[in-house]
C-alpha positions in Angstrom: -39.4 14.9 -55.8 -36.5 13.2 -54.2 -37.4 10.1 -52.3 -36.9 10.5 -48.5 -35.0 7.6 -47.0 -35.7 6.6 -43.4 -34.8 3.9 -40.9 -32.2 2.1 -43.0 -29.3 0.2 -41.5 -26.3 -0.5 -43.6 -23.1 -2.6 -43.5 -20.6 -1.5 -46.1 -18.1 -4.1 -47.3 -15.2 -2.6 -49.3 -11.5 -2.8 -50.5 -10.4 0.8 -50.9 -9.5 1.7 -53.7 -10.2 5.3 -55.0 -13.7 4.5 -56.2 -14.4 2.8 -52.8 -13.2 6.0 -51.2 -15.8 8.1 -53.2 -18.4 5.6 -52.1 -17.5 6.2 -48.5 -17.6 9.9 -49.0 -21.1 9.5 -50.2 -22.1 7.3 -47.3 -20.5 9.2 -44.5 -21.6 12.8 -45.3 -22.4 14.7 -42.1 -26.2 14.4 -42.2 -26.2 10.7 -43.1 -27.5 9.7 -39.7 -30.7 11.4 -40.5 -31.4 9.0 -43.3 -29.7 5.8 -42.4 -27.2 4.2 -40.0 -24.0 2.6 -41.0 -23.5 -0.1 -38.5 -19.9 -0.8 -39.5 -17.5 -1.0 -42.4 -15.8 -4.3 -43.2 -12.6 -4.5 -45.3 -11.7 -7.4 -47.6 -8.6 -8.1 -49.7 -9.1 -7.0 -53.3 -7.7 -3.9 -54.9 -4.7 -4.4 -52.6 -4.0 -6.7 -49.7 -6.1 -6.7 -46.5 -3.5 -5.0 -44.5 -3.8 -2.0 -46.8 -7.6 -2.1 -47.4 -8.4 -2.1 -43.7 -5.9 0.7 -43.1 -7.3 2.7 -46.0 -10.8 2.3 -44.7 -9.8 3.7 -41.3 -7.9 6.5 -43.0 -11.0 7.5 -45.0 -13.1 7.4 -41.9 -10.8 9.8 -40.2 -10.7 12.0 -43.2 -14.5 12.3 -43.2 -14.6 13.0 -39.4 -16.0 9.6 -38.6 -13.3 8.1 -36.4 -16.2 6.7 -34.4 -17.1 4.3 -37.2 -16.2 0.7 -36.3 -14.0 -0.9 -39.0 -13.4 -4.6 -39.2 -10.8 -6.6 -41.2 -12.1 -9.7 -42.9 -10.8 -12.3 -45.4 -7.3 -11.8 -46.7 -7.7 -14.2 -49.6 -10.5 -15.5 -51.9 -12.4 -18.7 -51.1 -10.4 -20.8 -53.6 -8.0 -18.8 -55.9 -4.9 -16.9 -54.9 -5.5 -13.2 -54.4 -5.3 -11.0 -57.6 -4.8 -7.3 -56.9 -4.9 -4.1 -59.0 -2.0 -1.9 -57.9 -1.6 -0.9 -61.6 -4.9 0.9 -61.3 -5.0 2.1 -57.7 -1.3 2.5 -56.9 1.0 0.5 -54.6 -0.9 1.6 -51.4 -4.3 1.3 -53.1 -5.3 4.9 -52.4 -2.9 7.1 -54.3 -4.0 10.7 -54.3 -4.1 11.2 -50.5 -1.5 11.2 -47.8 -0.9 7.6 -46.7 -0.3 7.1 -43.0 -1.3 4.8 -40.1 -4.6 6.2 -38.8 -5.0 7.0 -35.1 -8.4 5.2 -34.9 -8.1 1.6 -34.0 -9.2 -1.5 -36.0 -11.8 -3.5 -34.2 -10.5 -6.8 -32.8 -13.5 -8.8 -34.0 -13.2 -10.4 -37.5 -15.4 -8.8 -40.1 -17.1 -12.1 -41.0 -18.0 -12.6 -37.3 -19.3 -9.0 -37.1 -21.5 -9.5 -40.1 -22.9 -12.8 -38.7 -23.4 -11.5 -35.2 -25.0 -8.3 -36.3 -27.4 -10.0 -38.7 -28.4 -12.7 -36.3 -29.4 -10.0 -33.8 -31.4 -8.0 -36.3 -35.0 -8.2 -37.3 -36.0 -9.9 -40.6 -35.1 -8.0 -43.8 -33.7 -5.1 -41.8 -30.1 -4.6 -42.9 -28.8 -3.7 -46.4 -25.3 -4.9 -47.3 -23.4 -2.5 -49.6 -20.6 -4.5 -51.2 -18.0 -2.8 -53.4 -15.1 -5.4 -53.5 -14.8 -9.1 -54.0 -17.6 -10.8 -52.1 -15.4 -13.1 -49.9 -16.6 -11.6 -46.6 -20.2 -11.9 -47.5 -19.9 -15.5 -48.8 -17.9 -16.5 -45.8 -20.6 -15.1 -43.5 -23.3 -17.0 -45.4 -21.3 -20.2 -45.3 -20.8 -19.8 -41.5 -24.4 -19.4 -40.6 -27.2 -19.4 -43.2 -29.6 -18.1 -40.6 -28.4 -14.6 -41.5 -30.1 -14.8 -44.9 -33.6 -13.7 -43.8 -32.2 -10.8 -41.9 -30.8 -9.2 -45.1 -33.1 -6.7 -46.8 -30.9 -6.7 -49.9 -27.3 -6.9 -51.1 -26.5 -3.8 -53.2 -23.2 -4.7 -55.0 -20.8 -3.6 -57.7 -19.7 -6.4 -59.9 -20.0 -8.1 -63.2 -20.7 -7.1 -66.8 -22.9 -8.0 -69.7 -22.2 -6.0 -72.9 -19.0 -4.4 -71.6 -17.2 -7.8 -71.3 -14.6 -7.3 -68.6 -12.0 -4.9 -67.2 -9.4 -7.4 -65.9 -9.8 -10.1 -68.6 -11.8 -10.0 -71.8 -14.6 -11.9 -70.0 -14.6 -10.7 -66.4 -15.0 -7.7 -64.2 -12.4 -7.4 -61.4 -14.5 -8.0 -58.3 -16.1 -11.2 -59.7 -12.8 -12.4 -61.2 -11.0 -12.1 -57.9 -13.4 -14.4 -56.1 -16.0 -16.0 -58.4 -16.8 -18.7 -55.9 -17.9 -16.1 -53.4 -20.0 -14.4 -56.1 -21.6 -17.8 -56.8 -22.5 -18.2 -53.1 -24.1 -14.8 -53.1 -25.9 -15.1 -56.4 -27.4 -18.4 -55.3 -28.2 -17.3 -51.7 -31.8 -16.3 -52.5 -31.2 -12.8 -51.1 -32.6 -9.9 -53.1 -29.7 -8.5 -55.1 -29.2 -5.1 -56.8 -26.2 -5.3 -59.1 -24.2 -2.5 -60.7 -21.9 -3.9 -63.4 -19.7 -2.3 -65.9 -22.6 -1.8 -68.3 -23.8 1.1 -66.1 -20.6 2.1 -64.2 -18.8 2.8 -67.5 -21.3 5.5 -68.1 -20.4 7.4 -64.9 -17.2 9.2 -66.0 -15.3 11.5 -63.7 -14.7 14.1 -66.4 -12.5 17.1 -66.0 -15.6 19.2 -65.7 -17.0 17.1 -62.9 -13.6 17.1 -61.1 -13.5 20.9 -61.2 -16.9 21.0 -59.6 -15.6 18.9 -56.7 -12.4 21.0 -56.4 -14.4 24.2 -56.3 -16.2 23.1 -53.1 -12.9 23.9 -51.3 -13.2 21.5 -48.3 -10.8 18.8 -47.4 -13.0 15.8 -48.4 -13.9 17.4 -51.7 -10.2 18.1 -52.4 -9.4 14.5 -51.5 -12.0 13.3 -53.9 -10.5 15.6 -56.6 -7.0 14.3 -55.9 -8.0 10.6 -55.8 -9.9 10.8 -59.0 -7.2 12.8 -60.8 -4.8 9.9 -60.1 -7.4 7.2 -60.7 -8.5 8.7 -64.0 -5.1 8.4 -65.6 -5.2 4.7 -66.0 -8.7 4.3 -67.3 -8.6 7.4 -69.5 -5.6 5.9 -71.2 -7.1 2.4 -71.4 -10.6 3.4 -72.6 -9.8 6.7 -74.3 -12.4 8.5 -72.2 -12.5 11.8 -70.4 -12.0 10.5 -66.9 -12.4 7.2 -65.1 -15.6 5.2 -64.5 -17.0 5.5 -60.9 -17.9 1.9 -60.3 -18.4 1.6 -56.6 -20.2 4.9 -55.9 -23.1 3.6 -57.9 -24.1 1.5 -54.9 -24.5 4.3 -52.4 -25.9 6.6 -55.1 -28.6 3.9 -55.5 -29.2 3.8 -51.7 -29.6 7.6 -51.7 -31.4 8.2 -55.0 -32.7 4.9 -56.5 -34.5 6.9 -59.2 -31.2 7.7 -60.8 -30.9 4.1 -62.2 -32.8 1.9 -64.6 -33.1 -1.7 -63.4 -34.4 -5.0 -64.8 -35.1 -8.3 -63.1 -32.7 -10.9 -64.5 -31.0 -14.2 -63.8 -27.2 -14.0 -63.3 -24.8 -16.8 -63.0 -21.0 -16.8 -62.7 -18.3 -19.0 -64.2 -15.9 -20.3 -61.5 -13.7 -22.9 -63.2 -12.8 -22.0 -66.7 -9.3 -20.5 -67.2 -10.6 -18.6 -70.2 -13.8 -17.2 -68.7 -13.2 -17.3 -64.9 -15.4 -14.6 -63.3 -17.7 -14.2 -66.4 -21.2 -13.2 -65.4 -23.9 -14.7 -67.6 -26.7 -12.1 -67.3 -30.0 -13.3 -68.8 -31.1 -9.8 -69.8 -33.5 -10.9 -72.5 -34.9 -13.9 -70.5 -33.6 -16.4 -72.9 -33.9 -19.1 -70.2 -36.5 -20.2 -67.7 -34.1 -19.7 -64.8 -35.5 -17.7 -61.9 -34.8 -14.0 -61.8 -32.3 -13.6 -58.9 -31.3 -9.9 -59.2 -32.2 -6.4 -60.3 -29.6 -5.6 -62.9 -28.7 -1.9 -63.5 -28.4 -1.0 -67.1 -28.7 2.8 -67.3 -28.1 5.8 -65.2 -28.8 9.5 -65.0 -25.2 10.7 -65.1 -26.0 14.4 -64.5 -28.1 13.5 -61.6 -25.4 11.2 -60.2 -22.8 13.9 -60.2 -25.3 16.4 -58.8 -25.7 14.0 -55.9 -22.0 13.5 -55.5 -21.3 17.2 -55.4 -24.2 17.7 -53.0 -22.8 15.1 -50.6 -19.3 16.4 -50.8 -20.5 20.0 -50.2 -21.7 18.9 -46.7 -18.2 18.4 -45.4 -16.5 21.4 -43.8 
């Protein structure tokens, strides 16, 4: 039986990005308000610069019929390092596969970090879940600005890191952690409950030609956009990894919010390398408990891929 989700409040922090787009399609499906409330979406610099990630976020909200969703722009650079981007994967605009234009919906004037801090300070304890699919700069900046927000966070469900898969931007590091390892360190050491989806599990969720055709057959604008986005996105990773389609990294976070039973999780300690030129952004995941360090996360290591794509198709089918 599918677990029924009630009374959840979310803040989604992202850097769209095609896989961020699919994550938003999961999150903003028309009946979502019956299960949870998205309080706002915050954009951060990552896959492309902030001017494009915040625009892409608004564009995607309009595409899903959620022009009422407040969107906030946050940090335009990591805490310490210069920004590294991924246009070679996502295209010059970060969202190749859909029409790129300036959305009609306005960007909120408040900074994303201030929105996160203000919203959490006004919340009850352990009442808001943060869904984070880009570099963690906005979240770390919010923690550094006011640590009183920490008890208000139910958990941080994030995409980042790797164990057995090594890295996807360097031999040692996954992109989100590499871009801002200092932010990741702040988050990992915050004491907040963490649920982490790294490359070990996301590389199992491949947008194969068969799954793409299921999306296309739904014949609605959002499903068609998903098909177009993933067709473009899949070219890079299919060539790099020799797979049938690209890994859907970021959508694992919302899939977990919606159907946690799809994933196998293990309590682990995770630390991040911040200084080494060779291994910057490396995530040391103590999967086998080789140290006595406290377990600070739930680490996802397996997924029901068929169930994941059934969920994605189900959510996409709700758009008209």
